[in-house]
N, C-alpha and C positions, 0 to 999 in steps of 0.2 A: 628644169630637167636637162641633164647633159645628153646631147644628141649626136655630137660629132665624134668621129674617131680622131685621136690625137695625131696631129701632123708633125712629123719629125723629118730631119734632113737626110735620112738614110732609108734604104729599102727595108721594109718590114721583114724581120726574121722571126722564126719560131721561138717561143719562150714558154717556160713553165712558171706559173705563179704558185709559189710553194706555201702561201698562207693567205687565204681570203675567206671571209665569212659571208659569202653571197647568199646564203640561206636566211640571213637576218631580215627582220621586218623592214629595215631601211630600203630593201629592194623589192618589197611586195608589189609596188605599183608598176614596176617595169623590168622585172627580173629577166624575162626572155630577151628584151632589148639589150640588157647588160651582157648577157651571154653572146648575143649576136655581135656586139661591139668587141668583146674579148676575142672572138674567133677572127674577126676582120683585122684586129691589131696584131694577130700572130699567136694567140694562145694555143698551145699544144695540149696542155693539161692544166687544171686548176685544183690545188689541194685544199680541201675544206676541213679545217680543224674543228672538232667538237669542243664545246665549252662547259655544258652542264646537261642536266637531264632534259630540259625543255628543248634544247637545240638538236637532240638526236633525230626526232621525226622529220623536221624540216630539212635537215642536212641530207638524210637518206632520200627524201622525196626529190630533192634537187639532183642527187646522184642517179636516181632512177630515171629522171627526165632526160639527163645528158650523160649516159654511161660511158661514152667515148671521151668525155672531157673532164668530168668531175670525179675526184678521188676522195672518199671519206676517211677520216681518222677518228680515233676514239680516245678520250681522256677527259679529265676534270680540270678546268682552268683554275688556278689557285685562288683567284678573287671570288670564285663562285662556290666556295666550300660550304656545304650545308651544315646544319648544327651537328648532325651525325652522318658523316659521309659514307659509312660502311655499307649500307644497303645499295646506294648508288654505285659504289666501287664494285660491289659484287655483280651488279647488273652489267657494268661496263666490261668486266673481265669475261663474263659469259658471251657478250657480243664479240669481243676480240677473238674468242675461241672459234667463232664461225669462219674465220679466215677472210672476211670481206674487207678488212680495213688496211689502209696503206701505211699507217704509222700509229704510234701511241702519242696522242696530243690533242689538244694543247695542254701541257702539263708543266709543272715547275714550282717556283716559289716567288711570291710577291710581297715584299715588306715595305713598300713605298708609303702606303697610307696607314697601314695598321700592322704592327708586328706582334699583336697580342696573341695570335694563333700560330706563331712561328713553329712550335713543335708539332702541332697538328699538320701544318702544311708539309713539314719535312717528312712526317710519317707517311702521308699520302703519296708524296713524290717518290719515296723509297719503294712503295708498293708498285707504283707505275713504272719505275725503272725495271723492277723485276718482271713486270709484264713484257717489257721490250726484250728482255733477255729470253724469257720463256717462249714468246711467239716470234722471235727473231725479226723484230720490226724496229725501224728507226724511231727516235724520239723527236718531238717538236717541243722545244723547251722555252717556256716563258720565264724570264728572270728579270726582276725589277728590284733594285736595292737589295740584291741577294746574290751577288757574284760569288762570294766565298761559300755560301751555303750550297749553291749549285755545284761548284767544283768539288767540295767535300762529299756531297751526296753521290756524285758520279764516280769518283775515284775508285771505290771498291769494286765497281762493275766494269771498269774501263776495258779490260781485255775480253769481256763477254758481249759487249754491245756491238751491234752492226753499224752504228752511226746515228746521225741525227742533225738537227738544225738548232742553233741558238737564235731563236726568233727575235727579230727587231733589234739587232745588235746596234748599240750606240755607245759602247764603252771606250776605254783607253787602249793604247797600243799594248801595254803590259797585260791587260785583261784579255785582249784578242789573242796574244801569244799563249796565254795559259789555257784558254778555251780550245785553241787549235792543237794543243798538246794531246787532246783526245782524238785519236785517229778515226778517220771516216766521218768526222763531224764538220759541218759548214756553218758559216755565219750567214744569217738571213738579212739581206740588205733591202731596205724599202725607201719610202719617200724621204726619210730623214736625211739621206745623203745629198738631197737636192736643196735643203734649206740653207738660207744665206749664212746663218751663224753656226751651222753645224761644224763640229770638229771631225766628223767621221771621214771626210775625204783625206785629211792628213793622216789619220790613223790607218786607213786602208793602204795609203802609199807607203807608210813606214813599216807596216807589220803583217799585211795580209795578202798573200798571193791570190791572183784571180781564180786559180783552180781550187780555192777554199771558200768561195762564196756562192750563194744562190740568190735569186731575186724573189721579192714578195711584195704584196701590197698591204696586207692586214686590212683589206677593204671591210667595212666602209671608212676606216680611220686613216689618218696621216697621208692624205693625197700629196703627191709630189708637186713641186713647182713645174709648170705654171698653173696647176690645178689646185694649189693649196687653198684650203678653206672650203672646198667642195667635197661632196661625198666621193670617197675613193672607189675605184673599181679596177678590175683586171686589165682593162684596155689602156690603163695609164702606165703599165710596165715599160713601154718604150721610152718614156721620159726618164725612168730610173736607169735604163740601159745606156741612154745617151750621156747621162751624167757620169756613169761609171767609165765610159769610154774616155771622157776627159780626165778622170782621175788616174786611169792606168795608161794614158797616152797611147791609145789604140783605137780600133774602129768599133762602132756599135755592133757590127756584124760579128766580130770576134768575141766581144763580151757576151752577146746572145748565144753564140755557139758553145762557149766554154761553160757558162752558167747553166745552160740547158743540159749539156752533157753531165754536169755535176749532179743535177736533179734526177736525171734518168738513172744514173749510177746508184744514187741513194735509194730511190724508190723502185729500182729494178724494172725500169720501163724499157720496152723495146723502142728503137728509133722508128718513126713513121715510115711506111713504105714509100 
C-alpha cells in the first residue's frame, strides 16, 4: 500500500487532476486515504470520468462523499460499448439533463484492439458530441488508434463546442497541431510524459504551448516515474508537473499555475478563496 505523499523539490502548488477513476474497485480498500493524500499533495479538484453503467453509482457516491473535491462527468467509454447501447445512452442523456455533470466523458473512439464495431463507436460518439453542444459542456475524449476518426467526427461541430480535453495524449507533433486547431480544447498530459522512452517531451517542446495542456493521472493506470508500476493516484500529479517544468524550461510552480488555470477555465470553476 502506498502511504507516503510524493516528495518533490518544490513547494506544493494547487492542481486539478482532470481525469481519475478513483471510484474504481482498485481503491476500495483505502479510498479515504487516497483522497487524503491527494489533498495533501495539492489537489484542488479531481474530475471523475464515467465509463459505463456500472460506474455511475460508485462515481456519484464518491462525489457525494467529497462534494468540494470531486466532479462527476457522464459518458460511455468506447471500449465499454454494450451490445445495444441505446438504452444506456438514453439514461445518460437524462442524467446530463439534471445539470449535475461537469463534462461529457469519457467518450470517443478506440480501434486499438478491435475495429469491428467502428461504425457503432462513431455513431455513439456523434450522439455524445451533440450532448456536449446541447448541454454546453466540455468533452473528455478517449482516442486510441483513431486520430483521424476523432478529428472528422468533431469537425462539423467545431464552432458549437465549448471545449474539451484530448485525454492521455501521446501522439505526434502533427497530430497535436491538428487537435489544437479545435479552439478551447486542451491536451491531457499524464504519466507517459515521465517515461524514459516517451517521445512526448519532444512533441510538447515542438508543438504544444503550455497554455494548451492540462494534467491528469488516469488513476489507477499509468503511474508516473518514480512510481511507475504502482497503482496510480491523484497525489502523484506533482511528479508530472515536475517533468513538465523540465520540458518547458520553467518552474513547477508556473506549470501548476497555468495548467490549473486552464482546467478552471474549461470547467468554469472559480478560484479558491
